[in-house]
C-alpha positions as CSV (number, residue, x, y, z in Angstrom):
1,M,-0.3,-0.1,0.2
2,A,1.4,3.4,-0.8
3,N,1.9,5.9,2.1
4,W,0.5,9.2,0.1
5,T,1.7,12.5,1.1
6,R,-0.5,15.0,2.5
7,K,0.6,18.0,1.1
8,T,-1.4,21.2,0.6
9,R,-1.9,22.2,-3.0
10,T,-4.0,25.4,-4.5
11,C,-6.6,24.1,-6.3
12,V,-9.4,25.8,-8.3
13,V,-13.2,24.3,-7.5
14,V,-15.0,23.0,-10.4
15,S,-18.1,21.6,-9.3
16,N,-21.5,22.8,-9.3
17,D,-22.7,25.4,-6.5
18,I,-25.1,23.1,-5.1
19,A,-22.7,20.4,-4.8
20,N,-20.6,22.8,-3.1
21,R,-22.6,24.0,-1.0
22,F,-24.6,20.5,-0.1
23,G,-22.5,18.0,-0.7
24,Q,-19.7,16.1,1.1
25,A,-17.3,16.2,-2.0
26,L,-16.0,18.9,-3.9
27,T,-14.4,18.4,-7.6
28,V,-11.0,20.3,-7.8
29,V,-8.8,21.2,-10.4
30,P,-4.9,21.6,-9.1
31,T,-2.5,24.2,-9.7
32,Q,1.4,24.0,-10.5
33,R,3.8,26.7,-10.5
34,Y,3.6,28.6,-13.5
35,T,6.2,28.2,-16.4
36,P,5.6,29.5,-20.1
37,E,5.8,25.9,-21.0
38,R,3.1,24.5,-19.3
39,A,0.5,27.8,-20.0
40,R,1.0,26.7,-23.5
41,R,-0.4,23.0,-23.1
42,A,-4.1,22.7,-23.9
43,Y,-5.0,21.0,-20.5
44,M,-3.5,24.1,-18.6
45,V,-5.1,27.4,-17.9
46,D,-3.0,30.6,-17.4
47,L,-4.4,31.6,-13.8
48,R,-1.7,34.8,-13.5
49,R,-3.2,38.2,-12.3
50,P,-5.7,39.3,-13.9
51,R,-7.4,36.2,-14.3
52,S,-6.7,35.1,-10.9
53,T,-6.3,37.0,-7.3
54,L,-3.9,34.3,-6.3
55,D,-0.5,35.6,-4.9
56,D,2.0,33.4,-6.6
57,A,1.8,32.7,-10.6
58,R,0.3,29.2,-11.1
59,V,-1.5,27.2,-13.8
60,A,-4.5,24.9,-13.4
61,N,-4.1,21.8,-14.9
62,A,-7.2,19.8,-15.8
63,S,-5.2,16.6,-16.2
64,M,-5.1,16.4,-12.5
65,V,-8.8,16.9,-11.9
66,M,-9.6,15.3,-8.4
67,T,-12.8,14.9,-6.0
68,Y,-11.9,15.5,-2.1
69,D,-13.7,15.5,0.8
70,R,-15.0,18.7,2.0
71,S,-12.8,18.4,5.0
72,R,-9.5,18.5,3.4
73,V,-10.2,22.0,2.1
74,A,-7.9,24.1,4.2
75,S,-8.8,27.9,3.4
76,R,-9.7,30.0,0.3
77,A,-6.6,31.2,-1.5
78,G,-8.4,34.0,-4.0
79,R,-11.0,33.7,-6.5
80,V,-10.8,33.3,-10.8
81,A,-12.4,35.7,-13.2
82,G,-15.1,34.5,-15.1
83,D,-13.2,33.5,-18.4
84,V,-10.9,31.3,-16.7
85,L,-14.0,29.0,-15.3
86,R,-14.6,28.9,-19.6
87,L,-11.1,27.8,-19.9
88,L,-11.3,25.2,-17.2
89,D,-14.5,23.5,-19.0
90,E,-12.8,23.7,-22.5
91,A,-9.5,22.2,-20.7
92,L,-11.5,19.6,-19.0
93,Y,-13.7,18.8,-22.1
94,L,-10.4,18.1,-23.9
95,H,-8.7,16.1,-21.5
96,L,-12.1,13.9,-20.4
97,G,-12.9,13.6,-24.1
98,L,-16.4,15.0,-23.7
99,S,-18.9,15.9,-26.4
100,R,-19.7,19.5,-26.2
101,P,-23.4,20.0,-25.0
102,S,-25.8,20.9,-27.7
């Protein structure tokens, strides 16, 4: 059995508002340190200001989408602009191979 490290990671919550308010689990897209190479990948979304209020330059990595128990959420690190959520939708569609809703 693997001994997974429980590190703290900045994530963008992508689950719907009802699930976020009443559910026990939250679906998130983890972030990584910004690099120009990462930002060019289609499944990454640039979160540098003004796209977010995060202090550090980050990218959201849709290839690492995860669901966590809400008890694992430590705090709110910032907010993302509305266009970031649309870009995250696109990155998730691409990574998960989903069809666009009609």
